[in-house]
Backbone as CSV, one residue per row, in Angstrom:
resi,resn,N_x,N_y,N_z,CA_x,CA_y,CA_z,C_x,C_y,C_z
1,UNK,156.124,52.735,140.683,157.522,53.144,140.815,157.612,54.509,141.502
2,UNK,158.499,54.601,142.474,158.702,55.869,143.174,159.627,56.761,142.353
3,UNK,159.198,57.996,142.120,159.998,58.976,141.395,160.598,59.955,142.402
4,UNK,161.905,60.102,142.358,162.608,61.015,143.263,163.032,62.271,142.495
5,UNK,162.709,63.430,143.049,163.106,64.706,142.459,163.912,65.482,143.488
6,UNK,165.099,65.916,143.105,165.953,66.708,143.976,165.884,68.163,143.535
7,UNK,165.520,69.041,144.450,165.349,70.459,144.132,166.370,71.316,144.869
8,UNK,166.805,72.376,144.203,167.813,73.287,144.756,167.289,74.715,144.654
9,UNK,167.350,75.459,145.736,166.939,76.864,145.741,168.008,77.686,146.462
10,UNK,168.780,78.439,145.699,169.841,79.259,146.291,169.726,80.733,145.903
11,UNK,168.551,81.130,145.406,168.371,82.542,145.057,167.804,83.332,146.226
12,UNK,167.424,82.629,147.290,166.851,83.284,148.460,167.577,82.806,149.712
13,UNK,167.443,83.569,150.773,168.050,83.236,152.063,166.997,82.571,152.947
14,UNK,167.279,81.423,153.566,168.516,80.646,153.478,168.523,79.728,152.256
15,UNK,169.701,79.221,151.891,169.799,78.232,150.834,169.071,76.967,151.286
16,UNK,168.497,76.244,150.328,167.793,75.022,150.704,167.826,73.993,149.579
17,UNK,167.695,72.740,149.964,167.558,71.629,149.019,166.420,70.757,149.527
18,UNK,165.776,70.037,148.622,164.647,69.191,149.021,164.594,67.958,148.145
19,UNK,164.064,66.898,148.708,163.874,65.650,147.977,162.392,65.310,148.025
20,UNK,161.793,65.200,146.838,160.367,64.894,146.748,160.158,63.532,146.119
21,UNK,159.192,62.809,146.650,158.757,61.569,146.021,157.273,61.388,146.332
22,UNK,156.738,60.237,146.035,155.305,60.034,146.206,154.869,60.052,147.668
23,UNK,155.813,59.913,148.588,155.464,59.891,150.010,155.561,61.253,150.679
24,UNK,156.151,62.242,150.013,156.256,63.561,150.604,157.500,64.309,150.157
25,UNK,157.834,65.353,150.911,158.984,66.206,150.590,159.811,66.409,151.849
26,UNK,161.132,66.223,151.721,162.058,66.453,152.825,162.932,67.655,152.497
27,UNK,163.119,68.527,153.460,163.812,69.798,153.239,165.030,69.927,154.140
28,UNK,166.102,70.511,153.594,167.268,70.914,154.374,167.577,72.362,153.993
29,UNK,167.927,73.174,154.989,168.264,74.565,154.676,169.417,75.045,155.551
30,UNK,170.092,76.072,155.072,171.264,76.599,155.759,171.482,78.032,155.315
31,UNK,171.868,78.880,156.239,172.130,80.282,155.880,173.237,80.340,154.842
32,UNK,173.056,81.221,153.865,174.007,81.302,152.768,175.328,81.891,153.238
33,UNK,176.392,81.467,152.557,177.723,81.972,152.861,178.468,82.271,151.574
34,UNK,179.778,82.335,151.662,180.573,82.672,150.483,180.788,81.480,149.567
35,UNK,180.520,80.275,150.052,180.714,79.074,149.248,179.370,78.394,149.006
36,UNK,178.551,79.065,148.202,177.195,78.605,147.975,177.106,77.218,147.386
37,UNK,177.906,76.940,146.367,177.852,75.634,145.714,178.262,74.526,146.681
38,UNK,179.307,74.771,147.467,179.765,73.766,148.423,178.718,73.515,149.496
39,UNK,178.059,74.591,149.953,177.004,74.440,150.954,175.867,73.582,150.415
40,UNK,175.443,73.889,149.195,174.334,73.153,148.602,174.694,71.684,148.397
41,UNK,175.900,71.427,147.909,176.331,70.042,147.696,176.394,69.274,149.015
42,UNK,176.848,69.941,150.062,176.912,69.305,151.373,175.516,68.936,151.873
43,UNK,174.557,69.853,151.692,173.192,69.572,152.110,172.584,68.437,151.292
44,UNK,172.894,68.418,149.993,172.394,67.351,149.119,172.927,66.001,149.589
45,UNK,174.219,65.947,149.889,174.831,64.702,150.343,174.183,64.222,151.640
46,UNK,173.945,65.136,152.576,173.323,64.774,153.847,171.892,64.280,153.646
47,UNK,171.154,64.972,152.788,169.763,64.616,152.548,169.647,63.228,151.925
48,UNK,170.472,62.962,150.919,170.429,61.658,150.262,170.887,60.552,151.209
49,UNK,171.931,60.841,151.991,172.424,59.839,152.939,171.360,59.500,153.982
50,UNK,170.642,60.522,154.456,169.595,60.294,155.450,168.503,59.369,154.924
51,UNK,168.270,59.437,153.612,167.210,58.627,153.001,167.740,57.369,152.322
52,UNK,169.050,57.141,152.459,169.689,55.971,151.839,169.422,55.917,150.337
53,UNK,169.568,57.090,149.711,169.354,57.215,148.267,170.640,57.735,147.630
54,UNK,170.983,57.215,146.481,172.148,57.694,145.745,171.706,58.640,144.639
55,UNK,172.654,59.400,144.111,172.338,60.305,143.004,171.784,59.548,141.803
56,UNK,172.242,58.328,141.604,171.755,57.527,140.478,170.276,57.171,140.603
57,UNK,169.746,57.278,141.817,168.332,56.973,142.037,167.433,58.200,141.896
58,UNK,168.036,59.370,141.700,167.259,60.590,141.494,166.809,60.640,140.036
59,UNK,165.518,60.844,139.818,164.961,60.792,138.467,164.997,62.129,137.741
60,UNK,165.016,63.222,138.492,165.054,64.551,137.873,165.585,65.556,138.886
61,UNK,166.148,66.634,138.352,166.698,67.692,139.194,165.957,68.991,138.892
62,UNK,165.575,69.695,139.934,164.844,70.945,139.776,165.606,72.075,140.450
63,UNK,165.358,73.291,139.989,165.992,74.440,140.636,165.084,75.651,140.514
64,UNK,165.241,76.564,141.472,164.535,77.837,141.407,165.181,78.696,140.345
65,UNK,164.446,78.947,139.259,165.054,79.597,138.091,165.004,81.115,138.142
66,UNK,164.401,81.669,139.206,164.399,83.110,139.342,163.032,83.709,139.020
67,UNK,162.988,85.028,139.090,164.095,85.928,139.384,164.499,85.878,140.854
68,UNK,165.707,86.373,141.112,166.239,86.384,142.455,167.676,86.845,142.426
69,UNK,168.408,86.553,143.493,169.810,86.962,143.581,170.605,86.333,142.444
70,UNK,171.309,87.156,141.701,171.966,86.702,140.473,172.932,85.548,140.725
71,UNK,173.822,85.702,141.697,174.802,84.642,141.973,174.115,83.361,142.399
72,UNK,173.094,83.476,143.232,172.365,82.301,143.686,171.685,81.563,142.554
73,UNK,171.145,82.289,141.588,170.508,81.648,140.432,171.524,80.843,139.630
74,UNK,172.695,81.419,139.454,173.742,80.720,138.702,174.173,79.443,139.430
75,UNK,174.289,79.523,140.744,174.695,78.357,141.534,173.674,77.237,141.382
76,UNK,172.388,77.550,141.574,171.345,76.534,141.509,171.269,75.902,140.129
77,UNK,171.324,76.730,139.100,171.244,76.213,137.734,172.446,75.333,137.409
78,UNK,173.638,75.806,137.772,174.851,75.047,137.467,174.857,73.700,138.181
79,UNK,174.419,73.685,139.434,174.382,72.429,140.178,173.370,71.463,139.568
80,UNK,172.180,71.960,139.272,171.163,71.094,138.672,171.643,70.547,137.331
81,UNK,172.262,71.397,136.522,172.778,70.954,135.226,173.867,69.899,135.393
82,UNK,174.815,70.174,136.286,175.927,69.256,136.475,175.484,67.894,136.963
83,UNK,174.593,67.888,137.944,174.103,66.623,138.486,173.252,65.875,137.454
84,UNK,172.482,66.624,136.672,171.639,65.997,135.650,172.482,65.424,134.514
85,UNK,173.498,66.157,134.100,174.393,65.668,133.049,175.034,64.347,133.465
86,UNK,175.503,64.312,134.704,176.209,63.127,135.185,175.340,61.881,135.121
87,UNK,174.062,62.033,135.424,173.171,60.877,135.434,172.249,60.802,134.239
88,UNK,172.462,61.712,133.260,171.604,61.777,132.074,170.135,61.881,132.473
89,UNK,169.864,62.849,133.335,168.525,63.069,133.841,167.979,64.418,133.356
90,UNK,166.670,64.607,133.372,166.091,65.898,132.975,166.186,66.927,134.093
91,UNK,165.985,68.176,133.705,165.987,69.286,134.654,164.626,69.978,134.580
92,UNK,164.126,70.371,135.731,162.851,71.089,135.788,163.090,72.483,136.371
93,UNK,163.156,73.516,135.515,163.277,74.882,136.036,161.912,75.341,136.569
94,UNK,161.884,75.900,137.754,160.637,76.379,138.361,160.814,77.846,138.727
95,UNK,159.934,78.689,138.221,160.005,80.111,138.555,159.935,80.284,140.073
96,UNK,160.879,81.031,140.602,160.915,81.238,142.050,159.677,81.977,142.551
97,UNK,159.193,82.938,141.777,157.992,83.665,142.186,156.758,82.759,142.142
98,UNK,156.724,81.855,141.178,155.615,80.893,141.131,155.643,79.994,142.368
99,UNK,156.856,79.554,142.742,156.981,78.703,143.924,156.526,79.456,145.174
100,UNK,156.877,80.733,145.258,156.448,81.546,146.392,154.929,81.682,146.400
101,UNK,154.347,81.906,145.229,152.888,82.022,145.126,152.214,80.714,145.521
102,UNK,152.809,79.603,145.099,152.263,78.292,145.475,152.315,78.111,146.997
103,UNK,153.446,78.468,147.601,153.576,78.364,149.049,152.544,79.220,149.772
104,UNK,152.287,80.420,149.227,151.292,81.306,149.833,149.893,80.718,149.693
105,UNK,149.570,80.214,148.498,148.260,79.618,148.258,148.035,78.423,149.177
106,UNK,149.065,77.617,149.326,148.973,76.442,150.193,148.750,76.863,151.648
107,UNK,149.415,77.942,152.073,149.290,78.386,153.457,147.883,78.894,153.751
108,UNK,147.328,79.691,152.841,146.005,80.252,153.128,144.891,79.221,152.935
109,UNK,145.230,78.089,152.333,144.258,77.012,152.206,144.330,76.031,153.376
110,UNK,145.318,76.180,154.239,145.514,75.227,155.326,144.391,75.350,156.349
111,UNK,144.030,74.253,157.005,142.908,74.257,157.958,143.069,75.242,159.106
112,UNK,144.313,75.544,159.475,144.521,76.417,160.629,144.414,77.893,160.331
113,UNK,144.072,78.268,159.092,144.061,79.690,158.748,142.750,80.139,158.110
114,UNK,141.621,79.536,158.503,140.332,79.838,157.890,140.499,79.778,156.374
115,UNK,140.703,78.579,155.835,141.132,78.419,154.451,140.234,79.082,153.420
116,UNK,140.875,79.681,152.418,140.156,80.267,151.296,139.638,79.154,150.394
117,UNK,138.547,79.424,149.726,137.950,78.449,148.828,138.181,78.867,147.379
118,UNK,138.138,77.893,146.496,138.273,78.185,145.079,139.693,78.552,144.699
119,UNK,139.829,79.101,143.510,141.145,79.489,143.006,141.615,80.767,143.688
120,UNK,142.823,80.749,144.221,143.373,81.899,144.934,144.327,82.669,144.024
121,UNK,144.122,83.957,143.941,145.024,84.810,143.153,146.092,85.384,144.079
122,UNK,147.343,85.129,143.743,148.456,85.531,144.602,149.413,86.436,143.830
123,UNK,149.794,87.539,144.449,150.887,88.361,143.931,152.126,88.022,144.750
124,UNK,153.145,87.502,144.087,154.432,87.248,144.738,155.321,88.446,144.479
125,UNK,155.927,88.974,145.516,156.719,90.198,145.377,157.935,90.137,146.289
126,UNK,159.124,90.218,145.693,160.342,90.150,146.490,161.235,91.345,146.202
127,UNK,162.067,91.648,147.160,163.010,92.761,147.040,164.049,92.437,145.971
128,UNK,164.098,93.252,144.911,165.054,93.045,143.820,166.319,93.869,144.007
129,UNK,166.428,94.534,145.158,167.538,95.457,145.423,167.479,96.621,144.423
130,UNK,168.434,97.506,144.495,168.494,98.655,143.590,167.180,99.441,143.593
131,UNK,166.447,99.386,144.733,165.203,100.134,144.869,164.072,99.631,144.005
132,UNK,164.083,98.336,143.653,163.059,97.780,142.783,162.472,96.493,143.373
133,UNK,161.381,96.040,142.748,160.649,94.855,143.202,160.492,93.880,142.039
134,UNK,160.743,92.595,142.302,160.364,91.548,141.362,158.945,91.117,141.729
135,UNK,158.056,91.020,140.760,156.684,90.649,141.073,156.073,89.815,139.949
136,UNK,155.047,89.063,140.300,154.259,88.305,139.339,152.946,87.927,140.008
137,UNK,151.956,87.609,139.201,150.637,87.240,139.715,150.250,85.876,139.153
138,UNK,149.766,84.998,140.038,149.421,83.626,139.663,148.067,83.231,140.237
139,UNK,147.450,82.239,139.587,146.235,81.625,140.097,146.339,80.116,139.926
140,UNK,145.476,79.395,140.631,145.432,77.948,140.488,145.997,77.238,141.698
141,UNK,145.582,75.994,141.884,146.038,75.216,143.034,147.540,75.040,143.047
142,UNK,148.144,74.979,141.852,149.596,74.825,141.735,150.232,76.100,141.183
143,UNK,149.527,77.233,141.318,149.998,78.507,140.767,150.384,78.338,139.301
144,UNK,149.621,77.497,138.604,149.982,77.161,137.230,149.567,78.216,136.217
145,UNK,148.646,79.091,136.592,148.203,80.140,135.677,148.955,81.435,135.993
146,UNK,149.883,81.783,135.143,150.620,83.037,135.346,149.858,84.154,134.640
147,UNK,149.348,85.080,135.419,148.550,86.163,134.868,149.393,87.369,134.476
148,UNK,150.509,87.562,135.149,151.376,88.710,134.854,152.772,88.469,135.399
149,UNK,153.781,89.041,134.726,155.155,88.943,135.174,155.793,87.630,134.777
150,UNK,156.938,87.300,135.355,157.726,88.098,136.300,158.262,89.383,135.653
151,UNK,158.282,90.432,136.456,158.716,91.732,135.960,159.284,92.550,137.106
152,UNK,159.888,93.666,136.737,160.413,94.624,137.705,159.426,95.770,137.872
153,UNK,159.364,96.311,139.072,158.534,97.489,139.317,159.231,98.400,140.304
154,UNK,158.987,99.692,140.157,159.445,100.663,141.139,158.401,100.750,142.245
155,UNK,158.794,101.140,143.446,157.831,101.209,144.557,156.592,102.047,144.238
156,UNK,156.770,103.110,143.467,155.624,103.975,143.168,154.617,103.322,142.217
157,UNK,154.983,102.185,141.625,154.060,101.473,140.738,153.211,100.436,141.464
158,UNK,153.549,100.170,142.702,152.920,99.069,143.436,151.413,99.239,143.589
159,UNK,150.966,100.415,143.990,149.540,100.636,144.198,148.758,100.366,142.919
160,UNK,149.268,100.821,141.796,148.595,100.595,140.523,148.518,99.128,140.162
161,UNK,149.588,98.389,140.445,149.605,96.958,140.139,148.602,96.192,141.002
162,UNK,148.560,96.533,142.274,147.609,95.870,143.175,146.180,96.185,142.756
163,UNK,145.930,97.434,142.382,144.592,97.833,141.931,144.215,97.102,140.647
164,UNK,145.181,96.957,139.749,144.915,96.300,138.468,144.627,94.806,138.621
165,UNK,145.435,94.123,139.439,145.345,92.670,139.504,144.509,92.144,140.661
166,UNK,144.244,92.957,141.642,143.378,92.606,142.774,143.692,91.228,143.365
167,UNK,144.915,91.032,143.840,145.254,89.727,144.428,144.541,89.525,145.755
168,UNK,144.200,88.284,146.025,143.637,87.952,147.333,144.731,87.810,148.388
169,UNK,145.942,87.479,147.907,147.086,87.282,148.786,148.299,87.970,148.169
170,UNK,149.088,88.634,148.998,150.377,89.183,148.575,151.439,88.568,149.478
171,UNK,152.470,88.002,148.867,153.495,87.298,149.649,154.887,87.721,149.218
172,UNK,155.791,87.806,150.185,157.181,88.088,149.865,157.758,89.229,150.664
173,UNK,159.098,89.299,150.682,159.759,90.298,151.529,159.678,91.718,150.996
174,UNK,159.152,91.919,149.767,158.954,93.282,149.279,157.919,94.022,150.124
175,UNK,157.062,93.276,150.777,156.092,93.902,151.678,156.795,94.603,152.831
176,UNK,157.901,94.031,153.275,158.657,94.637,154.375,159.663,95.659,153.870
177,UNK,160.333,95.339,152.760,161.376,96.230,152.236,160.801,97.557,151.753
178,UNK,159.568,97.522,151.269,158.925,98.739,150.756,157.570,98.925,151.427
179,UNK,157.573,98.853,152.735,156.348,98.858,153.522,155.422,100.012,153.182
180,UNK,155.958,101.211,153.018,155.133,102.383,152.777,154.561,102.472,151.382
181,UNK,155.022,101.631,150.474,154.574,101.706,149.079,153.269,100.963,148.834
182,UNK,152.905,100.035,149.733,151.746,99.183,149.495,150.466,99.860,149.958
183,UNK,149.373,99.685,149.208,148.102,100.296,149.614,147.555,99.644,150.873
184,UNK,146.529,100.250,151.453,145.910,99.703,152.659,145.478,98.259,152.418
185,UNK,145.637,97.390,153.425,145.387,95.960,153.238,143.991,95.600,152.757
186,UNK,142.940,96.313,153.220,141.561,95.922,152.936,141.385,94.442,153.315
187,UNK,140.934,93.611,152.372,140.733,92.202,152.681,141.872,91.327,152.157
188,UNK,142.916,91.935,151.662,144.042,91.174,151.121,144.867,90.559,152.250
189,UNK,145.156,89.265,152.127,146.016,88.594,153.103,147.469,88.903,152.754
190,UNK,148.249,89.287,153.742,149.650,89.613,153.515,150.549,88.611,154.247
191,UNK,151.540,88.132,153.521,152.498,87.178,154.083,153.909,87.733,153.867
192,UNK,154.306,88.728,154.652,155.584,89.407,154.426,156.810,88.586,154.775
193,UNK,156.633,87.525,155.565,157.788,86.739,155.991,157.901,85.407,155.261
194,UNK,157.016,85.157,154.340,157.099,83.915,153.571,158.212,84.011,152.544
195,UNK,159.063,83.002,152.509,160.176,82.957,151.561,160.086,81.672,150.745
196,UNK,160.562,81.749,149.520,160.608,80.552,148.690,161.663,79.606,149.236
197,UNK,161.372,78.305,149.189,162.383,77.326,149.576,162.294,76.127,148.638
198,UNK,163.238,75.216,148.770,163.341,74.099,147.838,162.166,73.137,147.934
199,UNK,161.465,73.097,149.067,160.305,72.207,149.166,159.204,72.667,148.217
200,UNK,159.026,73.987,148.090,158.038,74.527,147.142,158.451,74.210,145.712
201,UNK,159.748,74.373,145.430,160.272,74.056,144.096,160.041,72.575,143.795
202,UNK,160.316,71.723,144.764,160.204,70.281,144.563,158.764,69.854,144.290
203,UNK,157.823,70.421,145.039,156.424,70.041,144.841,155.928,70.448,143.465
204,UNK,156.287,71.645,143.028,155.886,72.085,141.690,156.607,71.282,140.614
205,UNK,157.864,70.957,140.852,158.628,70.169,139.876,158.008,68.795,139.687
206,UNK,157.457,68.252,140.743,156.819,66.936,140.652,155.643,66.981,139.679
207,UNK,154.815,68.016,139.774,153.677,68.142,138.857,154.141,68.513,137.451
208,UNK,155.166,69.373,137.359,155.663,69.792,136.042,156.316,68.632,135.304
209,UNK,157.047,67.791,136.040,157.673,66.627,135.416,156.609,65.691,134.859
210,UNK,155.570,65.455,135.640,154.488,64.576,135.192,153.779,65.154,133.970
211,UNK,153.766,66.490,133.863,153.103,67.151,132.741,154.026,67.328,131.531
212,UNK,155.250,66.814,131.635,156.181,66.888,130.511,156.865,68.228,130.339
213,UNK,157.003,68.975,131.430,157.614,70.302,131.327,159.079,70.334,131.771
214,UNK,159.750,69.214,131.706,161.189,69.167,131.993,161.965,69.511,130.722
215,UNK,163.238,69.860,130.894,164.107,70.172,129.761,165.398,69.368,129.887
216,UNK,166.121,69.271,128.786,167.442,68.655,128.838,168.368,69.550,129.638
217,UNK,169.356,68.954,130.291,170.257,69.717,131.161,170.884,70.896,130.425
218,UNK,171.263,70.703,129.175,171.936,71.765,128.422,171.028,72.974,128.167
219,UNK,169.711,72.758,128.252,168.767,73.833,127.943,168.286,74.581,129.190
220,UNK,168.699,74.145,130.354,168.271,74.813,131.588,168.968,76.160,131.719
221,UNK,168.228,77.180,132.141,168.807,78.519,132.278,168.036,79.321,133.319
222,UNK,168.716,80.205,134.034,168.031,81.075,134.992,167.174,82.111,134.275
223,UNK,166.237,82.694,135.011,165.413,83.787,134.500,165.809,85.043,135.263
224,UNK,166.575,85.891,134.590,167.152,87.034,135.291,166.186,88.201,135.449
225,UNK,165.354,88.486,134.455,164.435,89.616,134.408,165.183,90.928,134.263
226,UNK,166.120,91.191,135.183,166.903,92.418,135.057,168.054,92.131,134.100
227,UNK,167.786,92.283,132.799,168.737,91.881,131.767,170.057,92.634,131.844
228,UNK,169.999,93.896,132.218,171.227,94.680,132.193,172.240,94.164,133.210
229,UNK,171.770,93.683,134.355,172.683,93.125,135.341,173.319,91.858,134.798
230,UNK,172.515,91.001,134.181,173.039,89.773,133.602,174.054,90.077,132.516
231,UNK,173.767,91.091,131.701,174.677,91.460,130.632,176.006,91.949,131.194
232,UNK,175.940,92.781,132.232,177.168,93.326,132.814,178.054,92.215,133.368
233,UNK,177.464,91.268,134.079,178.243,90.179,134.647,178.832,89.306,133.552
234,UNK,178.041,89.053,132.509,178.533,88.241,131.405,179.709,88.927,130.714
235,UNK,179.634,90.236,130.575,180.721,90.978,129.940,181.989,90.897,130.777
236,UNK,181.838,90.961,132.082,183.009,90.884,132.957,183.702,89.533,132.842
237,UNK,182.905,88.489,132.589,183.494,87.150,132.497,183.932,86.815,131.088
238,UNK,183.799,87.785,130.182,184.275,87.584,128.833,183.227,87.126,127.848
239,UNK,181.948,86.981,128.341,180.875,86.562,127.454,180.245,87.749,126.774
240,UNK,179.374,87.498,125.810,178.751,88.558,125.064,177.440,89.001,125.656
241,UNK,176.865,88.177,126.595,175.599,88.523,127.210,174.452,88.218,126.288
242,UNK,173.232,88.441,126.808,172.052,88.198,125.978,170.901,89.073,126.460
């Protein structure tokens, strides 16, 4: 039986959706705008129509759970929850930094890049705005071993973190946003232009679903990391925050 997984990633630019099954992964992406949910739904409709698949044929919904842009995380989670509720399907939250680390590991293992052997240790690092960095360290073919994070760091902490964790690969736009903060490359591979997208989320969701790591739609939630920002927004909307 073919299992179809629909993934949504709207915490990074550009927004993207992907459909994964046993034959591969198909991706659609579009620059983000003011109507994020509408953009994502439009891409989902186009993707499913292209493959002659209906929402009822989707077995699970995945989303990039963060950390990342706060509004984008809410959009992705809400869409995955809504679509899953409608079809009584499970949801697979995938850490966005893990997906980025997986994408980096996959890239450096590719035949065209003098592929690394064995388990690759990757530090995923993205610009968290407000002069900070979201970072985490992963190992494994599917970035399944989280060694540290996700967490926030100030630029002046970067050298210490790299020295402590000794990643073989560093990936993410924090390399560009805080260029002067990173130590000399040495033998570390740097991927400053690699961004997380829904195809990475979908591939990891496929393995996570098979491993029983899906949740009920009502239990899906973003991973904010910067709690104070989440609290402030929740207070503005009348919630108590967490």
